All heavy atoms as an XYZ file, in Angstrom:
652
protein
N     186.971     -7.226     14.079
C     186.143     -6.121     13.822
C     185.062     -6.441     12.748
O     185.429     -6.972     11.681
C     187.037     -4.981     13.347
C     186.278     -3.729     12.991
S     187.472     -2.514     12.460
C     186.582     -1.105     12.523
N     183.852     -6.290     13.110
C     182.740     -6.616     12.125
C     182.382     -5.338     11.320
O     182.297     -4.238     11.840
C     181.516     -7.068     12.782
C     181.757     -8.421     13.541
C     180.515     -8.732     14.328
N     179.809     -9.796     13.707
C     178.573    -10.156     14.056
N     177.968     -9.561     14.957
N     178.003    -11.219     13.423
N     182.026     -5.557     10.042
C     181.578     -4.467      9.236
C     180.101     -4.690      8.988
O     179.649     -5.841      8.633
C     182.283     -4.329      7.911
C     183.699     -3.861      8.083
C     184.353     -3.637      6.799
C     185.819     -3.135      6.898
N     186.395     -2.890      5.699
N     179.317     -3.612      9.083
C     177.888     -3.814      8.704
C     177.667     -3.330      7.245
O     177.992     -2.236      6.947
C     177.036     -2.877      9.627
C     175.597     -2.829      9.354
C     174.953     -4.224      9.587
C     174.880     -1.916     10.249
N     177.156     -4.238      6.431
C     176.938     -3.946      5.047
C     175.414     -3.890      4.887
O     174.687     -4.869      5.113
C     177.577     -4.951      4.167
C     177.230     -4.686      2.655
C     179.005     -5.094      4.375
N     174.983     -2.771      4.375
C     173.504     -2.562      4.181
C     173.356     -2.332      2.716
O     173.967     -1.439      2.114
C     172.962     -1.319      4.989
C     171.440     -1.132      4.728
C     173.143     -1.600      6.487
N     172.427     -2.959      2.027
C     172.172     -2.677      0.622
C     171.807     -1.170      0.424
O     170.982     -0.573      1.178
C     170.994     -3.572      0.183
C     171.056     -4.597      1.246
C     171.547     -4.027      2.548
N     172.388     -0.528     -0.554
C     172.239      0.817     -0.841
C     170.708      1.243     -1.012
O     170.202      2.216     -0.511
C     173.018      1.292     -2.016
C     173.038      2.772     -2.322
C     173.583      3.595     -1.377
C     172.493      3.236     -3.455
C     173.567      5.013     -1.603
C     172.499      4.635     -3.699
C     173.015      5.494     -2.776
N     169.994      0.372     -1.777
C     168.590      0.641     -2.040
C     167.784      0.700     -0.754
O     166.865      1.445     -0.560
C     168.029     -0.370     -3.014
N     168.168     -0.217      0.236
C     167.389     -0.220      1.468
C     167.612      1.044      2.262
O     166.671      1.568      2.879
C     167.904     -1.368      2.309
O     167.616     -2.573      1.727
N     168.757      1.636      2.219
C     169.032      2.917      2.916
C     168.234      4.045      2.250
O     167.625      4.832      2.959
C     170.548      3.227      2.882
C     170.768      4.587      3.390
C     171.362      2.192      3.642
N     168.214      4.052      0.897
C     167.416      5.070      0.207
C     165.890      4.977      0.530
O     165.275      5.958      0.889
C     167.532      4.927     -1.342
C     168.993      5.367     -1.791
C     169.054      5.046     -3.293
C     169.340      6.747     -1.478
N     165.367      3.755      0.495
C     163.975      3.537      0.746
C     163.640      3.902      2.148
O     162.556      4.519      2.464
C     163.565      2.162      0.400
C     163.627      1.725     -1.085
C     163.336      0.306     -1.265
C     162.633      2.562     -1.829
N     164.412      3.521      3.152
C     164.161      3.850      4.503
C     164.181      5.346      4.749
O     163.329      5.827      5.470
C     165.184      3.047      5.363
N     165.089      6.007      4.191
C     165.268      7.443      4.350
C     164.057      8.138      3.646
O     163.441      9.074      4.261
N     163.675      7.750      2.489
C     162.483      8.399      1.787
C     161.241      8.180      2.482
O     160.374      9.038      2.591
C     162.446      7.917      0.341
N     160.997      7.020      3.057
C     159.717      6.619      3.738
C     159.565      7.318      5.047
O     158.471      7.541      5.512
C     159.661      5.111      3.945
N     160.674      7.772      5.691
C     160.653      8.349      7.017
C     160.577      9.899      7.028
O     160.648     10.464      8.093
N     160.446     10.513      5.868
C     160.338     12.000      5.897
C     159.037     12.488      6.479
O     157.934     12.010      6.013
C     160.472     12.530      4.496
C     161.891     12.432      3.878
C     161.832     12.959      2.464
C     162.948     13.121      4.745
N     159.111     13.263      7.456
C     157.902     13.839      8.067
C     158.137     15.314      8.378
O     159.189     15.712      8.563
C     157.425     13.187      9.364
O     158.544     13.337     10.309
C     157.180     11.745      9.212
N     157.131     16.132      8.269
C     157.159     17.506      8.563
C     156.226     17.908      9.677
O     155.029     17.616      9.615
C     156.772     18.320      7.293
C     157.691     18.040      6.132
C     157.402     17.000      5.189
C     158.869     18.693      5.931
C     158.242     16.757      4.171
C     159.764     18.480      4.931
C     159.400     17.499      4.001
N     156.720     18.543     10.689
C     155.850     19.062     11.760
C     156.573     20.045     12.600
O     157.856     20.171     12.532
C     155.478     17.900     12.685
O     156.593     17.347     13.287
N     155.804     21.004     13.104
C     156.442     22.103     13.890
C     156.798     21.573     15.280
O     156.015     20.878     15.966
C     155.483     23.206     13.985
N     158.029     21.955     15.760
C     158.484     21.587     17.165
C     157.483     22.258     18.062
O     156.959     23.384     17.844
C     159.893     22.084     17.271
C     160.268     22.271     15.841
C     159.092     22.579     15.035
N     157.286     21.739     19.306
C     156.396     22.325     20.312
C     156.892     23.736     20.685
O     158.116     23.986     20.924
C     156.469     21.450     21.568
N     156.007     24.666     20.613
C     156.355     26.025     20.968
C     157.136     26.819     19.968
O     157.489     27.977     20.084
N     157.333     26.298     18.783
C     158.130     26.916     17.702
C     157.193     27.868     16.912
O     156.108     27.490     16.542
C     158.721     25.915     16.832
N     157.593     29.067     16.667
C     156.863     29.997     15.781
C     157.227     29.727     14.322
O     158.474     29.560     14.007
C     157.204     31.322     16.185
N     156.289     29.659     13.409
C     156.546     29.381     12.087
C     156.616     30.710     11.305
O     155.885     31.711     11.523
C     155.420     28.622     11.428
C     155.593     27.149     11.630
C     154.482     26.402     10.784
O     153.329     26.468     11.120
N     154.997     25.737      9.817
N     157.614     30.867     10.385
C     157.713     31.926      9.507
C     156.727     31.717      8.350
O     156.614     30.543      7.881
C     159.197     32.037      8.968
O     160.064     32.101     10.050
C     159.359     33.291      8.045
N     156.091     32.740      7.951
C     155.096     32.610      6.881
C     155.677     31.803      5.686
O     156.772     32.103      5.176
C     154.647     33.960      6.400
N     154.989     30.734      5.224
C     155.421     30.036      4.077
C     156.449     28.906      4.316
O     156.818     28.195      3.465
N     157.014     28.806      5.519
C     158.075     27.823      5.816
C     157.505     26.747      6.684
O     156.690     26.947      7.601
C     159.223     28.494      6.400
C     159.981     29.429      5.530
C     161.293     29.885      6.106
O     161.498     29.807      7.290
N     162.114     30.342      5.207
N     157.944     25.557      6.448
C     157.601     24.311      7.208
C     158.750     23.774      7.946
O     159.759     23.485      7.217
C     156.902     23.215      6.298
C     156.552     22.030      7.045
C     155.755     23.759      5.508
N     158.879     23.773      9.270
C     159.971     23.313      9.903
C     160.222     21.769      9.565
O     159.251     21.027      9.405
C     159.691     23.429     11.351
C     158.582     24.398     11.410
C     157.838     24.296     10.213
N     161.498     21.361      9.468
C     161.812     20.015      9.088
C     162.276     19.336     10.370
O     163.145     19.832     11.116
C     162.942     20.011      8.021
C     163.353     18.577      7.731
C     162.523     20.716      6.777
N     161.709     18.078     10.641
C     162.082     17.376     11.847
C     163.094     16.289     11.480
O     163.658     15.730     12.490
C     160.863     16.739     12.527
O     160.259     15.882     11.556
C     159.874     17.760     12.983
N     163.343     15.955     10.273
C     164.341     15.012      9.926
C     165.228     15.579      8.773
O     164.851     16.542      8.172
C     163.647     13.716      9.424
C     162.968     13.025     10.537
C     162.417     11.751     10.059
O     162.681     11.229      9.065
N     161.589     11.058     10.935
N     166.334     14.894      8.500
C     167.196     15.269      7.491
C     166.470     15.140      6.132
O     165.712     14.288      5.879
C     168.464     14.433      7.503
C     169.401     14.835      8.628
C     170.693     14.132      8.494
O     171.199     13.966      7.434
O     171.265     13.791      9.515
N     166.857     16.014      5.170
C     166.342     15.961      3.822
C     167.173     15.018      3.008
O     168.346     14.920      3.142
C     166.343     17.367      3.273
S     165.345     18.500      4.135
N     166.534     14.318      2.102
C     167.233     13.471      1.164
C     168.080     14.293      0.188
O     167.816     15.499     -0.011
N     169.129     13.766     -0.334
C     170.016     14.445     -1.246
C     170.333     13.718     -2.459
O     170.963     14.189     -3.422
C     171.347     14.804     -0.594
O     171.936     13.625     -0.133
C     171.121     15.801      0.599
N     169.732     12.505     -2.606
C     170.022     11.664     -3.751
C     168.769     11.623     -4.672
O     167.628     11.236     -4.173
C     170.425     10.212     -3.358
C     171.715     10.290     -2.550
C     170.673      9.403     -4.579
C     172.180      8.989     -1.931
N     168.970     11.931     -5.882
C     167.864     11.916     -6.878
C     168.309     11.235     -8.105
O     169.518     11.182     -8.415
C     167.488     13.341     -7.268
S     166.672     14.327     -5.945
N     167.368     10.656     -8.847
C     167.723      9.920    -10.069
C     168.230     11.010    -11.122
O     167.926     12.136    -11.050
C     166.351      9.309    -10.603
C     165.338     10.053     -9.879
C     165.938     10.547     -8.565
N     169.040     10.518    -12.050
C     169.681     11.426    -12.948
C     168.823     11.602    -14.276
O     169.285     12.203    -15.188
C     170.983     10.846    -13.423
N     167.528     11.141    -14.225
C     166.752     11.302    -15.452
C     166.411     12.754    -15.635
O     166.164     13.518    -14.772
C     165.445     10.479    -15.374
C     164.610     10.839    -14.178
O     164.978     11.054    -13.062
N     163.272     11.134    -14.457
N     166.453     13.172    -16.967
C     166.191     14.563    -17.347
C     164.694     14.683    -17.657
O     164.217     14.216    -18.705
C     167.072     14.949    -18.469
C     166.894     16.422    -18.899
C     167.403     17.379    -18.046
C     166.246     16.753    -20.024
C     167.231     18.783    -18.442
C     166.109     18.092    -20.412
C     166.581     19.107    -19.604
O     166.462     20.425    -19.964
N     163.903     15.324    -16.760
C     162.532     15.547    -16.909
C     162.242     16.918    -16.242
O     161.664     16.945    -15.155
C     161.684     14.457    -16.295
C     160.230     14.479    -16.563
O     159.853     15.161    -17.510
O     159.473     13.826    -15.863
N     162.755     17.993    -16.863
C     162.659     19.279    -16.121
C     161.323     19.755    -15.750
O     160.393     19.635    -16.488
C     163.386     20.238    -17.171
C     163.175     19.549    -18.481
C     163.181     18.104    -18.167
N     161.339     20.388    -14.561
C     160.055     21.037    -14.010
C     160.441     22.434    -13.568
O     161.525     22.826    -13.281
C     159.602     20.186    -12.790
C     159.095     18.795    -13.192
C     160.543     20.110    -11.628
N     159.398     23.270    -13.551
C     159.434     24.633    -13.057
C     158.478     24.683    -11.845
O     157.283     24.393    -12.015
C     158.961     25.605    -14.174
C     159.175     27.029    -13.763
C     160.381     27.669    -13.773
C     158.073     27.802    -13.244
C     160.641     29.012    -13.385
C     158.274     29.070    -12.872
C     159.510     29.659    -12.954
N     159.023     25.077    -10.681
C     158.239     25.035     -9.492
C     158.154     26.372     -8.783
O     159.056     27.303     -8.893
C     158.891     24.084     -8.488
S     158.914     22.350     -9.170
N     157.022     26.633     -8.051
C     156.843     27.819     -7.280
C     156.728     27.378     -5.852
O     156.002     26.363     -5.505
C     155.566     28.498     -7.666
C     155.287     29.844     -7.028
C     154.200     30.645     -7.748
N     152.877     29.951     -7.659
C     151.974     30.079     -6.769
N     152.074     31.005     -5.803
N     150.838     29.367     -6.755
N     157.340     28.112     -4.891
C     157.466     27.740     -3.480
C     156.707     28.745     -2.601
O     156.363     29.855     -3.072
C     158.951     27.703     -3.144
C     159.734     26.670     -3.920
C     160.490     27.023     -5.031
C     159.728     25.308     -3.551
C     161.161     26.193     -5.783
C     160.346     24.422     -4.355
C     161.122     24.849     -5.474
N     156.501     28.267     -1.442
C     155.672     29.068     -0.411
C     156.282     30.403     -0.008
O     155.613     31.264      0.442
C     155.456     28.248      0.856
O     156.729     27.792      1.401
N     157.557     30.622     -0.301
C     158.211     31.960     -0.001
C     158.121     32.910     -1.192
O     158.607     33.980     -1.153
C     159.603     31.801      0.485
C     160.584     31.301     -0.590
O     160.080     30.857     -1.685
O     161.780     31.401     -0.382
N     157.444     32.451     -2.306
C     157.327     33.286     -3.428
C     158.433     33.052     -4.472
O     158.295     33.574     -5.628
N     159.387     32.229     -4.150
C     160.473     32.023     -5.148
C     160.083     30.941     -6.161
O     159.053     30.224     -5.960
C     161.695     31.541     -4.414
O     161.520     30.286     -3.731
N     160.770     30.917     -7.302
C     160.534     29.934     -8.251
C     161.870     29.298     -8.668
O     162.942     29.895     -8.386
C     159.925     30.530     -9.582
O     160.761     31.621    -10.040
C     158.525     31.088     -9.223
N     161.808     28.269     -9.391
C     163.022     27.593     -9.793
C     162.766     26.515    -10.819
O     161.720     25.872    -10.939
N     163.774     26.286    -11.654
C     163.727     25.164    -12.656
C     164.688     24.141    -12.236
O     165.816     24.385    -11.883
C     164.152     25.710    -14.009
C     164.062     24.664    -15.130
C     164.406     25.348    -16.473
N     164.593     24.204    -17.455
C     164.404     24.398    -18.759
N     164.224     25.548    -19.200
N     164.670     23.320    -19.590
N     164.201     22.883    -12.259
C     165.007     21.723    -11.685
C     165.033     20.637    -12.678
O     164.163     20.483    -13.551
C     164.347     21.197    -10.372
C     164.347     22.273     -9.409
C     163.261     23.081     -9.269
C     165.388     22.452     -8.483
C     163.176     24.102     -8.306
C     165.328     23.502     -7.518
C     164.243     24.304     -7.442
N     166.073     19.804    -12.725
C     166.281     18.719    -13.565
C     165.164     17.745    -13.602
O     164.741     17.201    -14.581
C     167.612     17.949    -13.223
O     168.613     18.855    -13.313
C     167.902     16.827    -14.169
N     164.624     17.505    -12.353
C     163.361     16.635    -12.208
C     162.747     16.987    -10.879
O     163.157     17.779    -10.124
C     163.687     15.134    -12.409
C     164.757     14.616    -11.360
O     164.559     14.896    -10.165
N     165.721     13.883    -11.837
N     161.505     16.365    -10.721
C     160.765     16.680     -9.454
C     161.532     16.372     -8.170
O     161.346     17.165     -7.227
C     159.462     15.876     -9.533
C     158.548     16.125     -8.414
C     157.546     17.232     -8.642
O     157.326     17.608     -9.697
N     157.054     17.858     -7.511
N     162.306     15.313     -8.170
C     163.074     15.025     -6.974
C     163.962     16.194     -6.600
O     163.978     16.472     -5.288
C     163.861     13.786     -7.249
S     164.875     13.214     -5.813
N     164.681     16.815     -7.471
C     165.488     17.936     -7.101
C     164.768     19.106     -6.540
O     165.224     19.831     -5.623
C     166.392     18.377     -8.298
C     167.515     17.465     -8.601
C     167.383     16.614     -9.663
C     168.626     17.304     -7.798
C     168.336     15.660    -10.017
C     169.618     16.406     -8.107
C     169.529     15.609     -9.238
N     163.601     19.334     -6.990
C     162.676     20.350     -6.449
C     162.260     20.023     -5.031
O     162.262     20.923     -4.099
C     161.455     20.543     -7.351
N     161.885     18.755     -4.778
C     161.613     18.283     -3.423
C     162.730     18.499     -2.419
O     162.575     19.035     -1.318
C     161.083     16.944     -3.466
C     160.916     16.350     -2.048
C     159.721     16.853     -4.182
N     163.955     18.175     -2.836
C     165.140     18.291     -1.980
C     165.299     19.757     -1.697
O     165.627     20.180     -0.618
C     166.332     17.665     -2.692
C     167.644     18.099     -1.985
C     166.283     16.119     -2.759
N     165.223     20.619     -2.801
C     165.428     22.044     -2.597
C     164.429     22.625     -1.526
O     164.844     23.343     -0.622
C     165.197     22.757     -3.988
C     165.197     24.203     -3.888
N     166.364     24.967     -3.881
C     164.153     25.158     -3.843
C     166.019     26.290     -3.870
N     164.686     26.430     -3.806
N     163.181     22.322     -1.679
C     162.188     22.754     -0.731
C     162.424     22.232      0.681
O     162.331     23.053      1.642
C     160.769     22.293     -1.156
N     162.721     20.965      0.764
C     163.010     20.382      2.130
C     164.152     21.094      2.816
O     164.085     21.409      3.978
C     163.339     18.850      1.988
S     163.626     18.057      3.536
N     165.217     21.282      2.103
C     166.446     21.889      2.697
C     166.208     23.370      3.135
O     166.927     23.838      3.982
C     167.651     21.810      1.731
C     168.108     20.438      1.494
C     169.236     20.332      0.467
O     169.443     21.217     -0.339
N     169.954     19.246      0.502
N     165.206     24.010      2.510
C     164.979     25.380      2.867
C     163.689     25.581      3.758
O     163.270     26.664      4.027
C     164.871     26.227      1.606
C     166.266     26.394      0.953
C     166.159     26.711     -0.530
N     167.431     26.903     -1.096
C     168.232     25.761     -1.463
N     167.816     24.602     -1.245
N     169.458     26.026     -2.003
N     163.100     24.407      4.039
C     161.826     24.517      4.918
C     160.627     25.112      4.206
O     159.842     25.766      4.783
N     160.617     24.858      2.901
C     159.506     25.505      2.142
C     158.536     24.391      1.599
O     158.881     23.181      1.676
C     160.076     26.113      0.805
C     161.168     27.232      1.069
C     161.798     27.660     -0.278
C     160.467     28.425      1.744
N     157.347     24.877      1.256
C     156.360     23.941      0.728
C     156.379     24.295     -0.919
O     156.507     25.394     -1.302
C     154.926     24.214      1.232
C     154.806     23.762      2.573
C     153.389     24.032      3.129
N     153.212     25.459      3.290
C     152.246     26.206      2.573
N     151.495     25.642      1.676
N     152.164     27.493      2.824
N     156.137     23.183     -1.688
C     156.017     23.376     -3.099
C     154.482     23.693     -3.372
O     153.598     22.992     -3.048
C     156.357     22.175     -3.860
C     157.909     21.904     -3.688
C     156.073     22.305     -5.392
C     158.405     20.477     -4.320
N     154.277     24.843     -4.014
C     152.924     25.260     -4.239
C     152.508     24.719     -5.578
O     151.321     24.316     -5.735
C     152.712     26.772     -4.211
C     153.116     27.515     -2.862
C     152.978     29.008     -3.075
C     152.213     26.932     -1.805
N     153.391     24.646     -6.549
C     153.019     24.102     -7.901
C     154.343     23.748     -8.599
O     155.297     24.328     -8.380
C     152.244     25.081     -8.728
O     153.034     26.226     -9.037
N     154.260     22.702     -9.428
C     155.309     22.253    -10.263
C     154.760     21.764    -11.534
O     153.730     21.123    -11.608
C     156.087     20.998     -9.655
S     157.553     21.474     -8.764
N     155.353     22.263    -12.652
C     154.900     21.935    -13.992
C     156.050     21.527    -14.771
O     157.142     22.071    -14.716
C     154.186     23.156    -14.732
C     153.103     23.721    -13.824
N     151.852     23.106    -13.747
C     153.031     24.856    -13.004
C     151.143     23.853    -12.945
N     151.875     24.849    -12.492
N     155.851     20.455    -15.604
C     156.867     20.096    -16.633
C     157.159     21.229    -17.562
O     156.301     21.921    -17.982
C     156.441     18.850    -17.459
C     156.311     17.687    -16.584
C     156.065     16.388    -17.402
N     157.249     16.069    -18.167
C     157.286     15.346    -19.156
N     156.116     14.757    -19.660
N     158.303     15.129    -19.864
N     158.467     21.327    -17.894
C     158.935     22.328    -18.866
C     158.454     21.940    -20.266
O     158.820     20.810    -20.718
C     160.418     22.577    -18.734
C     160.876     23.627    -19.808
C     160.802     23.049    -17.392
N     157.738     22.850    -20.971
C     157.282     22.349    -22.358
C     158.356     22.151    -23.269
O     159.457     22.792    -23.231
C     156.433     23.544    -22.776
C     156.141     24.401    -21.540
C     157.187     24.071    -20.572
N     158.205     21.157    -24.158
C     159.143     20.969    -25.241
C     160.299     20.029    -24.819
O     161.269     20.019    -25.572
N     160.306     19.420    -23.679
C     161.417     18.569    -23.305
C     161.113     17.091    -23.272
O     161.859     16.355    -22.892
C     161.852     19.004    -21.846
O     160.787     18.782    -21.001
C     162.384     20.418    -21.811
N     159.885     16.742    -23.658
C     159.471     15.359    -23.615
C     159.859     14.627    -24.934
O     159.989     15.078    -25.979
C     157.928     15.220    -23.418
């Protein structure tokens, strides 16, 4: 039995590079939402660089870093309208 060993970084880079967003043929879009055609990433660096973001559905949130905001938006089919660093954390 053979085992396939793939370097972890290669898997991460391949997944991140392949993210695309488009509406399926004939699909109706809900206002402010973007249908996702591929799985969303779930791995982010652990660096603490907090951001506050506003999304296309009107919601807002504070995240540990920009990557977590992108994952949040992707998993919910939202667009990020704006993201700003949280003052006083640098």
